[in-house]
N, C-alpha and C positions, 0 to 999 in steps of 0.2 A: 481913773482905774483902767487896767492895763486888760485888754481883751486879746485873745489869740483863738483862733480858728482853724483847724487842720483840714484838708481835704486832699482826694487823692488816693485814698484806700480802695479798698473791692476784693474780685475774687480773680486769683492767680493759681495757675498750675506749679506744681513742683519743680523748681529749677527757673523760673521764672522771676522775672523782675517788675518794682513798683517805685513810682518816686512819689512820696509823700511833701506836702507843703502844707506850712504853718504862716497864715498872716497875722501879724501883729498890729496893734491899733493901741493909743491912748497914754503912750510913753514914747519919750525918745529910742528909738528900736537900738541904737549902737550903745545905749548904756546898759544894755541888758546883754547878759551871757544867756545861751540858749540850750535847752537838752530835748533829747527825746527818750520815751520809756513805752515800756507795753505792759499790759495786764490780761493774762488769758484768764478765763473762770477758774474760780477757786486758789491762785495764785495771788502772791505779792506784786505790785507794781514795778518792774525790772529797769533797772538804768541801761539803753542802749548808747548813748553817743551824745557829746556837748561840745559847743563850741564857743570861742571866747568871743568878747565884744567885737574882735577888729577881723575876726575870721582867721587869726594868723594860728592860734591852738586848737586842736582837736583830741579828745578822749574818747576810746572806745572800750564797750565790754569784750572781754575776750571771745565771748560766743560769736559776735559778727565782725570783729576785727577781718579786712580784707574782703569782707562783701559789703558791708555798708558804708555809707559815704555822707558826712553830715557835710553841709555848706550854709552860707548865708550872702542874701542880697542887701545890703544896707539901705541902697538905694528903693529898693520895694518894699523895707519891711518886711522880710519875708526868709525862714529859715526852710532849708529843705532835708530828707531822709531819700538816698538814693540807697535801695534795696536789690540786691542781686542774688542769683541762686536763693530763692527762698525755700523753705522746707515747711512741711505741714503742721510740724510743732509749733511754728511760729505765729500760726494762727493766733490772732490778739487783737485787742482794742490798744490803738498806738496813739501816744499824746505828746503834745510838746509843751513845754514849760521853761518858763524864766525866772532867772536869777538875777535879783537886782544889787546883791550886796555882797555875795564873795568874792574875797581878792583872790581864788584860783578856782579852776575848772572843778566841779566835784559831780562824785557818782551818787552822791547821797539827795532822795527825793525828798526830804525835809528841810533841805537847804535854798530849795524852788519854791518862789513866791507866788506865781501864776502858772495855771493851768488851762489847757484847751478842753473841748469837751470830748475828745477823742474821735477815730475814726477805725472804722472795723477792717481789719486783712483777714481774708481767708485762703489759706493754701490749702488747696486740693492735692490730693496724693493720684 
């Protein structure tokens, strides 16, 4: 069973930065493509970024492109999300997810097989 554990969330002022981490156990990390999503109350879980198994390819939602950076360290079984220039409307629970089967990076949350419990990010105005 694959387990994912996010950390690094918290309270930050608008315009500030946070770096989220997601530690993965239970399966060879390098066999998993990884993604980050977020969900605010009353909304659907939304795609933010994904990274390929080797880290050589990334994709981003338009809303975060240029401000967020996804990266991974296969030696540490960890994926990261660096978030800069945060906005109050980006207050949400942030989730990492693992995709073990897709041939290509995907924004579709249904394609992801494993999920973490989430970490709260609150951006104050």
